[in-house]
C-alpha positions, 0 to 999 in steps of 0.5 A: 820723631817717632810716632806713638799710638794712643797709649803713648807707645811706639806701636803705631810705627810697628803697625806700619812696618811691612812684613815680608813672607820670610819674616812671617815664616820665621815668626810662625816657625818660632811659635811652632817650636815654642809650642812644641817645647811647652807640649814636651814640658807638659808630658813630664808631669804625670797629671798634666791638664789634658784639655790644655794639652789638646788645645796646644796640639791643635794650635801646633797643627794649625801653625804647621799648616800655616807654615806649609801654605806660606812655604808653598806660596813662596815657591814660584810656580814653574808651570806658569 
């Protein structure tokens, strides 16, 4: 029997699921690519929203930093 959340959905089961570092990395990379595509789309319009574009770029950089940190954490320390 599936567990259901307070709204009657299966979110309680998903919340209990273990997320591996590799799964987290894949999720971050997917979000990074999606932001990159959206930024490129915005450049096609001559009067794009500069504030939104700046926010998307900052989010993309934040994701890139998170990806790099996660990759570093996944590589074993050879000096240990």
